[in-house]
C-alpha positions as CSV (number, residue, x, y, z in Angstrom):
1,M,9.9,24.8,-6.0
2,N,10.4,28.0,-7.9
3,A,10.5,27.1,-11.6
4,K,11.5,29.5,-14.4
5,R,8.9,29.2,-17.1
6,K,8.1,30.9,-20.3
7,T,4.6,31.0,-21.6
8,I,4.1,30.0,-25.1
9,G,0.4,30.6,-26.0
10,R,-1.5,28.6,-23.4
11,F,1.6,26.2,-22.9
12,E,4.5,26.6,-20.6
13,Q,8.0,25.9,-21.6
14,W,10.1,24.8,-18.5
15,S,13.7,25.8,-17.8
16,D,16.4,23.1,-17.6
17,E,16.3,23.5,-13.8
18,V,12.9,21.8,-13.6
19,R,11.8,18.4,-14.8
20,P,8.2,18.0,-15.5
21,A,6.4,14.8,-14.5
22,I,6.8,13.3,-17.9
23,D,10.5,12.8,-17.2
24,K,9.7,10.6,-14.3
25,R,9.1,6.9,-14.7
26,R,5.6,6.0,-13.7
27,V,5.0,3.1,-11.4
28,L,1.6,1.7,-10.4
29,V,1.6,0.2,-7.0
30,V,-1.3,-2.4,-6.4
31,D,-1.8,-3.7,-2.8
32,D,-4.9,-4.3,-0.8
33,Y,-3.1,-3.0,2.3
34,Q,-3.2,0.8,2.2
35,D,0.0,0.9,4.5
36,I,2.0,-1.3,2.3
37,A,0.8,0.5,-0.9
38,D,1.6,4.0,0.6
39,A,5.1,2.9,1.8
40,L,6.1,1.4,-1.5
41,S,4.8,4.5,-3.2
42,A,6.8,6.8,-0.7
43,I,9.9,4.9,-1.2
44,L,9.7,5.1,-5.0
45,E,8.9,8.9,-5.0
46,V,12.1,9.4,-2.9
47,K,13.9,7.5,-5.5
48,G,12.5,9.8,-8.3
49,F,9.6,7.8,-9.6
50,D,6.1,9.1,-10.1
51,T,3.6,6.8,-8.4
52,R,-0.1,6.0,-8.2
53,V,-1.7,3.5,-5.8
54,A,-4.6,1.2,-6.4
55,L,-6.0,-0.9,-3.6
56,A,-8.1,-3.4,-5.8
57,G,-8.0,-5.1,-9.2
58,K,-10.6,-2.9,-10.9
59,S,-9.1,0.4,-10.0
60,A,-5.6,-1.0,-11.0
61,L,-6.9,-2.0,-14.4
62,W,-8.4,1.4,-14.9
63,L,-5.2,3.2,-13.8
64,F,-3.2,1.0,-16.1
65,Q,-5.3,2.0,-19.1
66,T,-5.6,5.7,-18.4
67,W,-2.3,6.6,-16.7
68,R,-0.2,4.1,-18.7
69,P,2.7,3.4,-16.1
70,H,6.1,2.1,-17.1
71,A,6.0,-0.5,-14.4
72,V,3.4,-2.2,-12.1
73,I,4.1,-3.7,-8.7
74,L,1.3,-6.0,-8.2
75,D,0.3,-7.9,-5.1
76,I,-0.7,-11.5,-5.9
77,S,-3.2,-11.9,-3.0
78,L,-5.8,-9.3,-3.8
79,P,-9.4,-9.7,-2.4
80,D,-11.4,-9.2,-5.6
81,V,-9.3,-10.8,-8.3
82,S,-6.1,-12.6,-8.2
83,G,-3.0,-10.5,-9.0
84,V,-1.9,-13.0,-11.5
85,E,-5.1,-12.6,-13.4
86,I,-4.9,-8.8,-13.3
87,G,-1.3,-9.2,-14.7
88,R,-2.8,-11.4,-17.5
89,R,-5.4,-8.7,-18.3
90,M,-2.7,-5.9,-18.3
91,R,-0.3,-8.0,-20.5
92,S,-3.2,-8.7,-22.9
93,A,-3.6,-4.9,-23.6
94,A,-1.8,-4.9,-26.9
95,R,-1.0,-1.2,-27.1
96,H,0.8,-1.1,-23.7
97,D,3.9,-3.1,-22.5
98,A,4.7,-2.1,-19.0
99,A,7.1,-4.2,-16.7
100,L,5.0,-6.4,-14.3
101,L,6.5,-7.1,-10.9
102,A,4.8,-9.7,-8.6
103,H,5.0,-8.6,-4.9
104,T,3.8,-11.1,-2.5
105,A,4.4,-12.7,0.9
106,L,3.5,-16.1,-0.6
107,D,6.5,-18.3,-1.7
108,A,4.8,-21.1,-3.6
109,S,6.5,-22.4,-6.7
110,E,3.2,-22.8,-8.6
111,I,2.4,-19.0,-8.0
112,R,5.8,-18.1,-9.2
113,R,5.3,-20.3,-12.3
114,D,1.9,-18.8,-12.9
115,A,3.2,-15.3,-12.6
116,I,6.1,-15.9,-15.0
117,A,3.5,-17.5,-17.5
118,A,1.4,-14.4,-17.1
119,G,4.2,-12.1,-18.3
120,F,5.6,-10.9,-14.9
121,G,9.2,-9.9,-15.3
122,A,10.2,-10.3,-11.6
123,F,9.0,-12.0,-8.4
124,L,9.6,-10.0,-5.2
125,G,9.0,-11.3,-1.7
126,K,7.6,-9.0,1.0
127,P,9.2,-7.1,2.4
128,V,11.5,-5.8,-0.3
129,S,14.4,-3.4,0.3
130,P,14.1,0.0,-1.4
131,P,17.4,-0.3,-3.3
132,E,16.5,-3.7,-4.6
133,L,13.0,-2.4,-5.7
134,A,14.5,0.5,-7.5
135,A,17.2,-1.7,-9.1
136,V,14.6,-4.2,-10.4
137,I,12.5,-1.4,-11.9
138,D,15.5,0.0,-13.5
139,A,16.5,-3.4,-14.9
140,L,12.9,-4.1,-16.3
141,C,12.2,-0.7,-17.9
142,P,15.5,1.0,-18.7
143,G,14.0,2.7,-21.9
144,A,11.3,4.5,-20.0
145,R,13.5,7.6,-19.3
146,E,14.6,7.8,-22.9
147,W,11.0,7.3,-24.1
148,A,9.9,10.3,-22.0
149,K,12.8,12.4,-23.3
150,A,12.0,11.6,-26.9
151,R,8.4,12.4,-26.3
152,R,9.4,15.7,-24.8
153,R,11.8,16.5,-27.6
154,A,8.9,15.9,-30.2
155,R,6.6,18.0,-28.2
156,D,9.2,20.9,-28.0
157,A,9.8,20.7,-31.8
158,A,6.1,20.8,-32.5
159,F,5.9,24.0,-30.3
160,A,8.9,25.6,-32.0
161,A,7.4,24.9,-35.4
162,R,4.1,26.7,-34.5
163,P,3.9,30.2,-36.0
164,Q,4.4,32.9,-33.2
165,P,1.6,35.5,-32.9
């Protein structure tokens, strides 16, 4: 994509024709099956989301803390740690409040109850349709796009306030 950019010191100011990644809602996809994780990620990227994939609980927690997604699609049946337990750990991170979506082929009422108690906002059965998935994410984190725009406006204001050489 050819973007018109203006260099300001070591920073670049993007034209209105291009949206940098900060304007996209970030979604972390956690599933131990690579094909499922990649398919969900591809679907969401087509819908305009920025995605990352984790195949295990440990890497999911690391990405959650470092990348700070707006939403997490979390498989409940992970091999190393239960997805519900990963959700509890994510929810206990006081400085971050991402939307958690349980994604599983299991349909047990106790799993659903545990997921809700752990702070999950939605329980999606496998397979989930792309429109349904995007609609659930939109419903659970509608302020993410506004947050990104406010952050970008604050950054632009800070750049404008800097003395020019």
